[in-house]
VOPAGU-2260 file (C-alpha; in pm, 1 decimal, decimal comma):
REM VOPAGU-2260
SITE   aa  ch    i         X         Y         Z
SITE  UNK   A    0    4470,8    5407,8   -1471,5
SITE  UNK   A    1    4799,8    5581,8   -1543,2
SITE  UNK   A    2    5143,1    5419,7   -1561,2
SITE  UNK   A    3    5252,1    5545,9   -1218,8
SITE  UNK   A    4    4946,9    5386,5   -1054,6
SITE  UNK   A    5    5015,6    5050,4   -1218,6
SITE  UNK   A    6    5379,4    5067,4   -1111,0
SITE  UNK   A    7    5270,0    5150,3    -756,4
SITE  UNK   A    8    5038,6    4848,0    -744,3
SITE  UNK   A    9    5312,5    4618,4    -876,3
SITE  UNK   A   10    5564,4    4755,7    -625,9
SITE  UNK   A   11    5321,3    4711,7    -336,7
SITE  UNK   A   12    5267,5    4347,4    -433,6
SITE  UNK   A   13    5641,8    4290,3    -465,4
SITE  UNK   A   14    5694,1    4437,3    -118,6
SITE  UNK   A   15    5438,0    4202,7      34,0
SITE  UNK   A   16    5634,1    3894,1     -59,7
SITE  UNK   A   17    5360,5    3637,4       7,0
SITE  UNK   A   18    5041,5    3735,5    -171,5
SITE  UNK   A   19    4693,1    3638,9     -60,4
SITE  UNK   A   20    4438,8    3507,6    -308,8
SITE  UNK   A   21    4249,4    3839,7    -309,2
SITE  UNK   A   22    4573,4    4016,1    -398,8
SITE  UNK   A   23    4615,2    3787,1    -697,6
SITE  UNK   A   24    4258,3    3844,0    -815,0
SITE  UNK   A   25    4310,9    4220,5    -792,5
SITE  UNK   A   26    4636,8    4187,1    -985,5
SITE  UNK   A   27    4467,7    3982,3   -1260,2
SITE  UNK   A   28    4178,5    4226,8   -1293,7
SITE  UNK   A   29    4411,2    4527,0   -1310,8
SITE  UNK   A   30    4636,4    4359,5   -1565,8
SITE  UNK   A   31    4352,6    4248,9   -1794,6
SITE  UNK   A   32    4176,7    4584,8   -1800,7
SITE  UNK   A   33    4494,0    4789,2   -1844,6
SITE  UNK   A   34    4629,5    4564,5   -2119,1
SITE  UNK   A   35    4298,0    4585,0   -2303,3
SITE  UNK   A   36    4285,3    4962,0   -2264,0
SITE  UNK   A   37    4637,5    4997,9   -2399,2
SITE  UNK   A   38    4553,5    4850,7   -2739,5
SITE  UNK   A   39    4375,1    5035,4   -3020,3
SITE  UNK   A   40    4239,1    4931,6   -3359,2
SITE  UNK   A   41    4232,9    4562,1   -3269,7
SITE  UNK   A   42    4041,8    4340,2   -3514,4
SITE  UNK   A   43    3718,8    4163,8   -3418,1
SITE  UNK   A   44    3820,8    3814,1   -3308,5
SITE  UNK   A   45    3459,4    3697,0   -3307,3
SITE  UNK   A   46    3454,6    3739,1   -3685,9
SITE  UNK   A   47    3502,6    3393,4   -3839,1
SITE  UNK   A   48    3657,0    3547,2   -4149,7
SITE  UNK   A   49    3922,6    3718,8   -3937,4
SITE  UNK   A   50    4005,3    3467,3   -3663,9
SITE  UNK   A   51    4053,8    3090,6   -3671,0
SITE  UNK   A   52    4089,4    3066,5   -3290,5
SITE  UNK   A   53    4431,3    2900,7   -3312,5
SITE  UNK   A   54    4544,7    3072,4   -2992,2
SITE  UNK   A   55    4243,6    2919,8   -2811,6
SITE  UNK   A   56    4392,6    2572,3   -2867,6
SITE  UNK   A   57    4662,1    2634,3   -2605,2
SITE  UNK   A   58    4609,3    2482,1   -2258,9
SITE  UNK   A   59    4687,1    2783,4   -2039,9
SITE  UNK   A   60    4854,7    2727,5   -1701,7
SITE  UNK   A   61    4670,8    2882,9   -1407,1
SITE  UNK   A   62    4733,6    2897,1   -1030,0
SITE  UNK   A   63    4538,0    2685,8    -783,4
SITE  UNK   A   64    4353,7    2987,8    -643,7
SITE  UNK   A   65    4220,1    3081,7    -987,5
SITE  UNK   A   66    4125,3    2721,1   -1065,3
SITE  UNK   A   67    3935,9    2702,7    -735,6
SITE  UNK   A   68    3755,2    3027,0    -817,1
SITE  UNK   A   69    3641,2    2886,3   -1150,8
SITE  UNK   A   70    3511,4    2571,4    -979,3
SITE  UNK   A   71    3346,3    2760,9    -692,4
SITE  UNK   A   72    3181,9    3006,6    -933,3
SITE  UNK   A   73    3043,5    2720,1   -1142,5
SITE  UNK   A   74    3238,0    2827,7   -1451,0
SITE  UNK   A   75    3429,1    2499,8   -1478,3
SITE  UNK   A   76    3390,0    2135,2   -1380,6
SITE  UNK   A   77    3678,8    1932,9   -1230,6
SITE  UNK   A   78    3739,6    1758,5   -1564,4
SITE  UNK   A   79    3803,8    2100,5   -1720,9
SITE  UNK   A   80    4131,2    2119,7   -1527,6
SITE  UNK   A   81    4453,0    1923,4   -1568,0
SITE  UNK   A   82    4770,8    1920,1   -1362,5
SITE  UNK   A   83    4988,7    2206,0   -1483,2
SITE  UNK   A   84    5345,8    2195,1   -1606,0
SITE  UNK   A   85    5446,0    2545,5   -1494,6
SITE  UNK   A   86    5169,5    2653,9   -1256,0
SITE  UNK   A   87    4955,3    2425,8   -1039,1
SITE  UNK   A   88    4689,4    2358,1   -1304,8
SITE  UNK   A   89    4609,9    2418,6   -1668,9
SITE  UNK   A   90    4286,5    2460,6   -1860,3
SITE  UNK   A   91    4183,7    2147,1   -2045,5
SITE  UNK   A   92    4081,5    2128,4   -2409,5
SITE  UNK   A   93    3715,7    2058,7   -2480,7
SITE  UNK   A   94    3637,7    1716,5   -2629,1
SITE  UNK   A   95    3376,0    1891,1   -2844,3
SITE  UNK   A   96    3574,5    2181,5   -2992,1
SITE  UNK   A   97    3935,7    2067,4   -2929,5
SITE  UNK   A   98    3991,5    2421,2   -2800,2
SITE  UNK   A   99    4017,7    2574,5   -2453,1
SITE  UNK   A  100    3723,4    2488,3   -2228,7
SITE  UNK   A  101    3637,3    2859,7   -2217,6
SITE  UNK   A  102    3595,7    2879,1   -2594,6
SITE  UNK   A  103    3229,9    2915,0   -2690,3
SITE  UNK   A  104    3116,8    2819,8   -3042,7
SITE  UNK   A  105    2799,0    3021,6   -2982,7
SITE  UNK   A  106    2981,4    3352,2   -2942,8
SITE  UNK   A  107    3286,5    3234,1   -3139,0
SITE  UNK   A  108    3505,0    3356,5   -2858,3
SITE  UNK   A  109    3608,0    3327,7   -2496,0
SITE  UNK   A  110    3334,6    3292,9   -2232,2
SITE  UNK   A  111    3552,2    3417,2   -1948,4
SITE  UNK   A  112    3656,3    3723,3   -2152,5
SITE  UNK   A  113    3291,8    3813,8   -2207,4
SITE  UNK   A  114    3149,1    3711,1   -1868,4
SITE  UNK   A  115    3426,4    3801,5   -1625,1
SITE  UNK   A  116    3731,3    3981,8   -1761,8
SITE  UNK   A  117    3845,5    4028,7   -1400,9
SITE  UNK   A  118    3931,3    3660,3   -1373,0
SITE  UNK   A  119    4049,8    3584,6   -1725,1
SITE  UNK   A  120    4394,7    3415,7   -1725,7
SITE  UNK   A  121    4626,1    3712,9   -1775,1
SITE  UNK   A  122    4851,7    3533,9   -2025,9
SITE  UNK   A  123    4561,0    3555,0   -2270,7
SITE  UNK   A  124    4578,2    3935,9   -2260,8
SITE  UNK   A  125    4941,1    3940,5   -2375,9
SITE  UNK   A  126    4898,0    3778,1   -2717,4
SITE  UNK   A  127    4933,5    3906,1   -2979,8
SITE  UNK   A  128    4983,7    4274,4   -2892,7
SITE  UNK   A  129    5250,1    4222,7   -2626,9
SITE  UNK   A  130    5387,1    4510,7   -2421,3
SITE  UNK   A  131    5588,4    4706,3   -2678,8
SITE  UNK   A  132    5450,7    5009,6   -2860,6
SITE  UNK   A  133    5368,1    4964,8   -3225,5
SITE  UNK   A  134    5159,3    4739,0   -3447,3
SITE  UNK   A  135    5167,1    4361,2   -3462,9
SITE  UNK   A  136    4967,3    4077,8   -3614,1
SITE  UNK   A  137    4874,4    3732,7   -3487,4
SITE  UNK   A  138    5028,9    3415,4   -3628,1
SITE  UNK   A  139    4764,8    3384,7   -3902,8
SITE  UNK   A  140    4821,2    3742,3   -4016,3
SITE  UNK   A  141    4516,4    3914,7   -3865,1
SITE  UNK   A  142    4568,1    4260,7   -3728,4
SITE  UNK   A  143    4700,0    4502,6   -3653,7
SITE  UNK   A  144    4696,1    4523,2   -3275,7
SITE  UNK   A  145    4852,1    4856,4   -3180,7
SITE  UNK   A  146    4995,5    4919,7   -2833,0
SITE  UNK   A  147    4952,7    5288,1   -2749,9
SITE  UNK   A  148    5179,8    5341,8   -2451,0
SITE  UNK   A  149    5496,1    5137,5   -2409,2
SITE  UNK   A  150    5555,5    5271,5   -2058,0
SITE  UNK   A  151    5215,7    5139,7   -1953,5
SITE  UNK   A  152    5296,0    4813,9   -2131,5
SITE  UNK   A  153    5615,9    4779,7   -1928,6
SITE  UNK   A  154    5422,2    4853,4   -1608,6
SITE  UNK   A  155    5180,2    4574,8   -1697,7
SITE  UNK   A  156    5475,7    4344,8   -1760,7
SITE  UNK   A  157    5589,4    4418,0   -1406,6
SITE  UNK   A  158    5247,5    4300,2   -1286,1
SITE  UNK   A  159    5285,3    3985,1   -1494,5
SITE  UNK   A  160    5626,3    3919,4   -1339,2
SITE  UNK   A  161    5472,5    3941,3    -991,5
SITE  UNK   A  162    5189,6    3709,2   -1099,0
SITE  UNK   A  163    5430,2    3454,8   -1248,0
SITE  UNK   A  164    5645,7    3452,1    -935,1
SITE  UNK   A  165    5337,9    3395,7    -718,4
SITE  UNK   A  166    5213,6    3111,2    -939,1
SITE  UNK   A  167    5547,3    2930,2    -937,8
SITE  UNK   A  168    5577,8    2961,6    -559,4
SITE  UNK   A  169    5216,2    2853,6    -513,3
SITE  UNK   A  170    5281,8    2544,8    -726,4
SITE  UNK   A  171    5555,0    2442,1    -483,9
SITE  UNK   A  172    5306,4    2468,4    -196,0
SITE  UNK   A  173    5052,5    2263,3    -389,7
SITE  UNK   A  174    5321,8    2003,9    -454,4
SITE  UNK   A  175    5402,9    1977,7     -83,2
SITE  UNK   A  176    5032,4    1943,6      -0,4
SITE  UNK   A  177    4998,1    1667,4    -258,8
SITE  UNK   A  178    5289,6    1476,1    -109,6
SITE  UNK   A  179    5146,3    1503,6     241,1
SITE  UNK   A  180    4799,4    1407,1     123,5
SITE  UNK   A  181    4893,8    1091,6     -63,1
SITE  UNK   A  182    4851,0     883,7     251,4
SITE  UNK   A  183    4517,0    1052,8     326,1
SITE  UNK   A  184    4174,1    1054,0     167,2
SITE  UNK   A  185    4310,6    1075,8    -185,4
SITE  UNK   A  186    4447,3     725,1    -157,5
SITE  UNK   A  187    4128,7     604,5      12,6
SITE  UNK   A  188    3923,2     736,1    -278,0
SITE  UNK   A  189    4160,1     568,6    -520,2
SITE  UNK   A  190    4114,2     231,9    -346,1
SITE  UNK   A  191    3738,2     262,6    -393,2
SITE  UNK   A  192    3777,5     339,7    -763,6
SITE  UNK   A  193    4020,8      51,0    -810,3
SITE  UNK   A  194    3779,7    -206,9    -670,4
SITE  UNK   A  195    3552,4    -190,2    -976,0
SITE  UNK   A  196    3829,8    -231,3   -1235,0
SITE  UNK   A  197    3994,6    -542,0   -1382,0
SITE  UNK   A  198    4370,0    -547,1   -1313,8
SITE  UNK   A  199    4463,6    -551,5   -1683,2
SITE  UNK   A  200    4289,4    -214,0   -1734,1
SITE  UNK   A  201    4515,9     -28,6   -1488,0
SITE  UNK   A  202    4831,1     141,4   -1616,9
SITE  UNK   A  203    4901,8     367,9   -1318,4
SITE  UNK   A  204    4746,2     667,2   -1143,2
SITE  UNK   A  205    4630,4    1009,1   -1261,5
SITE  UNK   A  206    4648,8    1326,7   -1052,1
SITE  UNK   A  207    4321,9    1521,4   -1092,9
SITE  UNK   A  208    4138,0    1808,8    -926,5
SITE  UNK   A  209    3937,3    1559,4    -717,5
SITE  UNK   A  210    4237,3    1348,1    -618,2
SITE  UNK   A  211    4424,8    1046,3    -748,3
SITE  UNK   A  212    4235,3     828,3    -995,2
SITE  UNK   A  213    4326,2     510,7   -1184,2
SITE  UNK   A  214    4514,2     569,8   -1507,6
SITE  UNK   A  215    4349,0     340,1   -1758,7
SITE  UNK   A  216    4556,7     144,1   -2006,1
SITE  UNK   A  217    4509,5     168,1   -2379,2
SITE  UNK   A  218    4391,2    -186,4   -2435,7
SITE  UNK   A  219    4507,8    -458,2   -2195,3
SITE  UNK   A  220    4817,6    -408,3   -1982,0
SITE  UNK   A  221    5033,7    -655,6   -1792,0
SITE  UNK   A  222    5165,1    -378,0   -1563,6
SITE  UNK   A  223    4945,3    -455,7   -1262,9
SITE  UNK   A  224    5028,0    -830,2   -1256,6
SITE  UNK   A  225    5296,9    -783,9    -989,0
SITE  UNK   A  226    5032,1    -678,7    -734,6
SITE  UNK   A  227    4808,9    -982,9    -782,8
SITE  UNK   A  228    4838,4   -1257,6    -515,6
SITE  UNK   A  229    5090,6   -1522,0    -611,6
SITE  UNK   A  230    4846,5   -1805,8    -544,1
SITE  UNK   A  231    4555,7   -1660,7    -740,4
SITE  UNK   A  232    4406,5   -1917,2    -979,9
SITE  UNK   A  233    4203,1   -1669,6   -1186,7
SITE  UNK   A  234    4344,0   -1600,9   -1530,5
SITE  UNK   A  235    4482,7   -1245,3   -1521,2
SITE  UNK   A  236    4314,1   -1131,3   -1841,8
SITE  UNK   A  237    3985,7   -1298,6   -1745,8
SITE  UNK   A  238    3971,0   -1121,8   -1407,8
SITE  UNK   A  239    3684,8    -871,5   -1390,5
SITE  UNK   A  240    3772,0    -677,0   -1073,6
SITE  UNK   A  241    4056,0    -627,4    -826,8
SITE  UNK   A  242    4060,2    -835,8    -512,7
SITE  UNK   A  243    4117,9    -665,1    -178,4
SITE  UNK   A  244    4471,5    -802,1    -150,7
SITE  UNK   A  245    4582,1    -662,2    -488,1
SITE  UNK   A  246    4417,9    -325,9    -417,1
SITE  UNK   A  247    4575,2    -306,6     -71,7
SITE  UNK   A  248    4922,7    -392,7    -199,6
SITE  UNK   A  249    4902,0    -139,6    -482,8
SITE  UNK   A  250    4786,9     139,3    -251,9
SITE  UNK   A  251    5067,7      56,6      -9,4
SITE  UNK   A  252    5314,3      63,1    -297,2
SITE  UNK   A  253    5189,4     409,1    -393,5
SITE  UNK   A  254    5219,9     528,8     -34,8
SITE  UNK   A  255    5580,8     409,3     -27,7
SITE  UNK   A  256    5698,0     523,6    -370,2
SITE  UNK   A  257    5488,3     808,3    -510,7
SITE  UNK   A  258    5578,8    1077,8    -253,6
SITE  UNK   A  259    5949,7    1023,8    -313,5
SITE  UNK   A  260    5903,0    1020,6    -690,1
SITE  UNK   A  261    5720,1    1354,2    -677,1
SITE  UNK   A  262    5989,3    1502,4    -453,3
SITE  UNK   A  263    6259,5    1381,9    -691,7
SITE  UNK   A  264    6097,5    1442,6   -1030,0
SITE  UNK   A  265    5818,4    1694,0    -963,9
SITE  UNK   A  266    5443,4    1643,0    -984,2
SITE  UNK   A  267    5266,0    1578,7   -1311,9
SITE  UNK   A  268    4937,9    1440,2   -1440,4
SITE  UNK   A  269    5011,0    1071,1   -1507,0
SITE  UNK   A  270    5228,7     822,6   -1320,7
SITE  UNK   A  271    5259,0     482,8   -1486,5
SITE  UNK   A  272    5318,8     163,0   -1292,0
SITE  UNK   A  273    5626,8     103,4   -1506,9
SITE  UNK   A  274    5770,7     443,0   -1408,7
SITE  UNK   A  275    5688,9     382,9   -1040,4
SITE  UNK   A  276    5855,0      41,0   -1046,8
SITE  UNK   A  277    6168,6     176,2   -1212,3
SITE  UNK   A  278    6189,5     456,2    -959,0
SITE  UNK   A  279    6133,1     215,6    -668,0
SITE  UNK   A  280    6449,4      29,1    -767,9
SITE  UNK   A  281    6651,2     343,1    -695,9
SITE  UNK   A  282    6497,4     385,1    -349,3
SITE  UNK   A  283    6502,9      22,7    -237,2
SITE  UNK   A  284    6123,2     -19,9    -231,5
SITE  UNK   A  285    5984,6    -351,8    -344,6
SITE  UNK   A  286    5725,8    -462,7    -606,7
C-alpha cells in the first residue's frame, strides 16, 4: 500500500469521528502490515542469541473491543487481562514466563504476531524501528532495524494517532458502563464470592474482566472489621466465612461509595477498603 492510500484511510477514520469495532480492526491490520513492510534488514527476534525478549515484559494497554476479540477467539482467558491505565485493559504477564501472555517459549516469540498479525496490538509494531527513516537498535543493542520510507512511517503514525484517540474515548465509555453496572449483576456476583471467605482475608475489591471480585489481603487484615455486626460473639480472626449481614452491609457500602470514587479518581484494578473508607469521609457516606 502506498503512502497516499494510508493517509486516505487515516483521514476517512478521522472524518467518521466515532469508529465502530470493525473500523478499529481494519486500522490495526493496516497499521501492522504497513509498519512491518516499511522495515528492512531487521534481525531475527526468535534467535535466543540476538533477543532477550525484554520488550515482551511490558503489559501493553489495549481497547475493550480488542480484548473482547481475544476472548471470543479463544486466544486469551479472562485472567490474561487486567484493568488498563491508559486504555480500557492491558495484557497481563504470564505467571510462568513473567512476560506478556502472548509470549510463547516454544517459538521464542509472540503468538499473536505469528498467528494473527491483523489483531496484534499496534504499539508492538512501533518498537524499536519507530516511524523515522534510518537505522536503529533495540535497548539491548540488537539491530539494526531500518525504516525505508519516512513518509509512509508518518502516515502510519497518523493511523496510530486515530487508534489512540479511539482507545482513550472508548475507555471513558467503559468507565461509565462500569459505574452504571456496579449496582447490577457485578455486585451480585461479588456477594456470592464473599460468602465463602473469612472477613480477615478481604482487603477490598478487584475490577476484572468478569466483574468485581474480592481483593485478598496479604496475610490477615483488620480492614473488614467495620462491616461485622456489633453484637457478633465470634472472634474476628477465628471467623471462617462472612455472615449475611456483613456481606450485605459491605455490598451496600460499595454501592454507595465506589461509583463516586471512580467518577472522582478514575477506574483502576484494585480498590482497598481503607481507600474506600477515606473517600467516603469526603462524601458523607458512613462505615
